FITI-301848 format. One record per atom (N, C-alpha, C): residue number from 0; residue in three letters; atom name; x, y, z. Coordinates in nm, 3 decimals. Layout:
<sites>
> n_res_atom_c1_c2_c3
> NUM_ALA_CA_X_Y_Z
...
</sites>
This chain:
<sites>
> n_res_atom_c1_c2_c3
> 0_MET_N_0.091_-0.125_-0.007
> 0_MET_CA_-0.014_-0.012_0.004
> 0_MET_C_0.097_0.123_-0.020
> 1_SER_N_0.066_0.238_-0.075
> 1_SER_CA_0.146_0.359_-0.080
> 1_SER_C_0.028_0.464_-0.057
> 2_PRO_N_-0.005_0.476_0.052
> 2_PRO_CA_-0.123_0.626_0.091
> 2_PRO_C_-0.024_0.751_0.028
> 3_SER_N_-0.120_0.829_-0.044
> 3_SER_CA_-0.072_0.960_-0.077
> 3_SER_C_-0.106_1.067_0.073
> 4_ILE_N_-0.014_1.132_0.064
> 4_ILE_CA_-0.025_1.213_0.166
> 4_ILE_C_-0.088_1.371_0.123
> 5_PHE_N_-0.022_1.433_0.033
> 5_PHE_CA_-0.070_1.524_-0.024
> 5_PHE_C_-0.008_1.513_-0.182
> 6_ARG_N_-0.055_1.633_-0.261
> 6_ARG_CA_0.003_1.656_-0.410
> 6_ARG_C_0.031_1.808_-0.387
> 7_GLU_N_0.124_1.830_-0.472
> 7_GLU_CA_0.162_1.987_-0.483
> 7_GLU_C_0.224_1.998_-0.598
> 8_LYS_N_0.201_2.081_-0.680
> 8_LYS_CA_0.291_2.126_-0.808
> 8_LYS_C_0.315_2.003_-0.890
> 9_GLY_N_0.201_1.903_-0.915
> 9_GLY_CA_0.256_1.799_-0.974
> 9_GLY_C_0.336_1.701_-0.927
> 10_TYR_N_0.365_1.692_-0.831
> 10_TYR_CA_0.433_1.589_-0.743
> 10_TYR_C_0.326_1.507_-0.630
> 11_ARG_N_0.354_1.379_-0.613
> 11_ARG_CA_0.275_1.325_-0.542
> 11_ARG_C_0.388_1.268_-0.402
> 12_PHE_N_0.339_1.304_-0.315
> 12_PHE_CA_0.400_1.283_-0.180
> 12_PHE_C_0.335_1.159_-0.118
> 13_TYR_N_0.407_1.058_-0.078
> 13_TYR_CA_0.344_0.950_-0.035
> 13_TYR_C_0.462_0.856_0.034
> 14_PHE_N_0.383_0.741_0.133
> 14_PHE_CA_0.468_0.657_0.212
> 14_PHE_C_0.463_0.508_0.130
> 15_LEU_N_0.576_0.411_0.141
> 15_LEU_CA_0.549_0.288_0.120
> 15_LEU_C_0.522_0.219_0.260
> 16_SER_N_0.431_0.147_0.286
> 16_SER_CA_0.406_0.079_0.384
> 16_SER_C_0.511_-0.014_0.456
> 17_ASN_N_0.585_-0.072_0.356
> 17_ASN_CA_0.665_-0.179_0.414
> 17_ASN_C_0.799_-0.162_0.397
> 18_GLU_N_0.852_-0.057_0.444
> 18_GLU_CA_0.963_-0.018_0.457
> 18_GLU_C_1.028_0.020_0.580
> 19_GLU_N_1.121_0.050_0.623
> 19_GLU_CA_1.234_0.120_0.736
> 19_GLU_C_1.179_0.225_0.844
> 20_ASP_N_1.202_0.174_0.945
> 20_ASP_CA_1.129_0.265_1.062
> 20_ASP_C_1.161_0.404_1.037
> 21_ARG_N_1.259_0.454_1.009
> 21_ARG_CA_1.333_0.612_1.013
> 21_ARG_C_1.227_0.691_0.909
> 22_ILE_N_1.179_0.790_0.948
> 22_ILE_CA_1.070_0.898_0.892
> 22_ILE_C_1.137_0.947_0.759
> 23_HIS_N_1.017_0.916_0.632
> 23_HIS_CA_1.054_0.940_0.532
> 23_HIS_C_0.930_0.964_0.451
> 24_ILE_N_0.967_1.050_0.325
> 24_ILE_CA_0.867_1.062_0.197
> 24_ILE_C_0.898_1.043_0.081
> 25_HIS_N_0.843_0.976_0.012
> 25_HIS_CA_0.881_0.927_-0.096
> 25_HIS_C_0.810_1.057_-0.206
> 26_VAL_N_0.831_1.101_-0.321
> 26_VAL_CA_0.809_1.206_-0.431
> 26_VAL_C_0.806_1.147_-0.547
> 27_ILE_N_0.689_1.148_-0.647
> 27_ILE_CA_0.708_1.123_-0.796
> 27_ILE_C_0.660_1.200_-0.863
> 28_CYS_N_0.698_1.238_-0.966
> 28_CYS_CA_0.612_1.324_-1.095
> 28_CYS_C_0.678_1.286_-1.212
> 29_GLU_N_0.619_1.331_-1.312
> 29_GLU_CA_0.641_1.262_-1.423
> 29_GLU_C_0.815_1.279_-1.484
> 30_ASN_N_0.868_1.338_-1.424
> 30_ASN_CA_1.031_1.314_-1.458
> 30_ASN_C_1.103_1.236_-1.383
> 31_GLY_N_1.073_1.192_-1.263
> 31_GLY_CA_1.152_1.091_-1.196
> 31_GLY_C_1.102_1.106_-1.033
> 32_GLU_N_1.170_1.063_-0.958
> 32_GLU_CA_1.127_1.027_-0.821
> 32_GLU_C_1.251_1.036_-0.728
> 33_ALA_N_1.196_1.066_-0.597
> 33_ALA_CA_1.312_1.091_-0.510
> 33_ALA_C_1.258_1.041_-0.383
> 34_LYS_N_1.339_1.039_-0.274
> 34_LYS_CA_1.312_0.987_-0.105
> 34_LYS_C_1.383_1.071_-0.046
> 35_PHE_N_1.323_1.148_0.056
> 35_PHE_CA_1.361_1.240_0.151
> 35_PHE_C_1.354_1.190_0.281
> 36_TRP_N_1.482_1.198_0.367
> 36_TRP_CA_1.467_1.187_0.499
> 36_TRP_C_1.392_1.294_0.570
> 37_LEU_N_1.333_1.282_0.703
> 37_LEU_CA_1.274_1.395_0.764
> 37_LEU_C_1.373_1.406_0.890
> 38_GLU_N_1.430_1.313_0.939
> 38_GLU_CA_1.499_1.316_1.061
> 38_GLU_C_1.632_1.279_1.062
> 39_PRO_N_1.720_1.370_1.111
> 39_PRO_CA_1.722_1.445_1.208
> 39_PRO_C_1.669_1.586_1.127
> 40_ILE_N_1.719_1.576_1.010
> 40_ILE_CA_1.673_1.717_0.922
> 40_ILE_C_1.641_1.681_0.796
> 41_VAL_N_1.548_1.749_0.716
> 41_VAL_CA_1.495_1.701_0.569
> 41_VAL_C_1.628_1.695_0.484
> 42_SER_N_1.646_1.564_0.417
> 42_SER_CA_1.770_1.548_0.327
> 42_SER_C_1.727_1.445_0.273
> 43_LEU_N_1.801_1.489_0.119
> 43_LEU_CA_1.771_1.384_0.011
> 43_LEU_C_1.843_1.244_0.058
> 44_ALA_N_1.757_1.142_0.011
> 44_ALA_CA_1.810_1.028_0.055
> 44_ALA_C_1.867_0.965_-0.099
> 45_VAL_N_1.758_0.950_-0.216
> 45_VAL_CA_1.814_0.903_-0.301
> 45_VAL_C_1.700_0.960_-0.413
> 46_TYR_N_1.742_0.964_-0.553
> 46_TYR_CA_1.670_1.012_-0.654
> 46_TYR_C_1.704_0.971_-0.748
> 47_TYR_N_1.606_0.982_-0.865
> 47_TYR_CA_1.602_0.935_-0.999
> 47_TYR_C_1.529_1.000_-1.108
> 48_GLY_N_1.622_1.045_-1.170
> 48_GLY_CA_1.544_1.134_-1.311
> 48_GLY_C_1.521_1.273_-1.291
> 49_LEU_N_1.553_1.317_-1.175
> 49_LEU_CA_1.536_1.514_-1.123
> 49_LEU_C_1.653_1.536_-1.145
> 50_ASN_N_1.626_1.674_-1.193
> 50_ASN_CA_1.742_1.788_-1.179
> 50_ASN_C_1.765_1.843_-1.068
> 51_GLN_N_1.841_1.937_-1.078
> 51_GLN_CA_1.887_1.971_-0.903
> 51_GLN_C_1.767_2.080_-0.885
> 52_ARG_N_1.740_2.184_-0.992
> 52_ARG_CA_1.619_2.252_-0.972
> 52_ARG_C_1.502_2.207_-0.897
> 53_LYS_N_1.440_2.095_-0.946
> 53_LYS_CA_1.328_2.006_-0.902
> 53_LYS_C_1.357_1.950_-0.767
> 54_LEU_N_1.481_1.909_-0.749
> 54_LEU_CA_1.521_1.829_-0.607
> 54_LEU_C_1.516_1.958_-0.524
> 55_ARG_N_1.551_2.093_-0.544
> 55_ARG_CA_1.546_2.180_-0.456
> 55_ARG_C_1.392_2.232_-0.443
> 56_GLU_N_1.321_2.226_-0.512
> 56_GLU_CA_1.191_2.282_-0.526
> 56_GLU_C_1.130_2.159_-0.427
> 57_ILE_N_1.142_2.009_-0.447
> 57_ILE_CA_1.086_1.940_-0.372
> 57_ILE_C_1.121_1.953_-0.228
> 58_GLN_N_1.261_1.957_-0.218
> 58_GLN_CA_1.319_1.972_-0.065
> 58_GLN_C_1.231_2.070_-0.006
> 59_ARG_N_1.216_2.221_-0.034
> 59_ARG_CA_1.163_2.314_0.004
> 59_ARG_C_1.021_2.299_0.030
> 60_ILE_N_0.932_2.195_-0.048
> 60_ILE_CA_0.807_2.125_-0.017
> 60_ILE_C_0.795_2.077_0.099
> 61_VAL_N_0.862_1.967_0.115
> 61_VAL_CA_0.881_1.869_0.223
> 61_VAL_C_0.937_1.931_0.354
> 62_GLU_N_0.987_2.074_0.362
> 62_GLU_CA_1.038_2.130_0.445
> 62_GLU_C_0.912_2.222_0.508
> 63_GLU_N_0.842_2.262_0.406
> 63_GLU_CA_0.729_2.346_0.463
> 63_GLU_C_0.618_2.258_0.511
> 64_HIS_N_0.617_2.091_0.452
> 64_HIS_CA_0.484_2.048_0.501
> 64_HIS_C_0.548_1.933_0.624
> 65_LYS_N_0.673_1.969_0.681
> 65_LYS_CA_0.744_1.844_0.752
> 65_LYS_C_0.654_1.806_0.870
> 66_ASP_N_0.580_1.916_0.939
> 66_ASP_CA_0.519_1.862_1.087
> 66_ASP_C_0.385_1.801_1.031
> 67_GLU_N_0.313_1.791_0.920
> 67_GLU_CA_0.204_1.775_0.865
> 67_GLU_C_0.275_1.591_0.802
> 68_ILE_N_0.362_1.602_0.751
> 68_ILE_CA_0.404_1.444_0.717
> 68_ILE_C_0.472_1.370_0.838
> 69_ILE_N_0.517_1.430_0.934
> 69_ILE_CA_0.534_1.335_1.070
> 69_ILE_C_0.439_1.289_1.129
> 70_LYS_N_0.309_1.385_1.141
> 70_LYS_CA_0.193_1.337_1.167
> 70_LYS_C_0.113_1.223_1.125
> 71_ALA_N_0.122_1.226_1.001
> 71_ALA_CA_0.048_1.137_0.899
> 71_ALA_C_0.151_0.997_0.908
> 72_TRP_N_0.251_1.017_0.925
> 72_TRP_CA_0.371_0.916_0.924
> 72_TRP_C_0.322_0.815_1.081
> 73_GLN_N_0.300_0.905_1.156
> 73_GLN_CA_0.291_0.862_1.305
> 73_GLN_C_0.135_0.801_1.286
> 74_LYS_N_0.054_0.850_1.254
> 74_LYS_CA_-0.076_0.796_1.241
> 74_LYS_C_-0.056_0.636_1.144
> 75_HIS_N_-0.018_0.677_1.014
> 75_HIS_CA_-0.032_0.553_0.947
> 75_HIS_C_0.040_0.420_1.015
> 76_PHE_N_0.165_0.459_1.085
> 76_PHE_CA_0.233_0.349_1.110
> 76_PHE_C_0.214_0.295_1.222
> 77_SER_N_0.129_0.367_1.321
> 77_SER_CA_0.092_0.331_1.446
> 77_SER_C_-0.009_0.205_1.410
> 78_LYS_N_-0.048_0.187_1.307
> 78_LYS_CA_-0.169_0.096_1.265
> 78_LYS_C_-0.139_-0.043_1.249
> 79_ARG_N_0.023_-0.050_1.244
> 79_ARG_CA_0.125_-0.169_1.200
> 79_ARG_C_0.085_-0.277_1.317
</sites>
């Protein structure tokens, strides 16, 4: 299961349900995808097909929604 957390500027932000415990978010768009860690700071984990401009834009969005993402993570993964 891959629940969407939100969509913004053509990006879909979502979790993969059967992954590691460290809080992170996956992002996908028509050009590629990325994974960002949220703790201890927002940082890029891996990416495919995205240029540096897109990665900076996505990271800014993740930083703006960090609290929302963490709350959604805690709610989703508390059901395991």
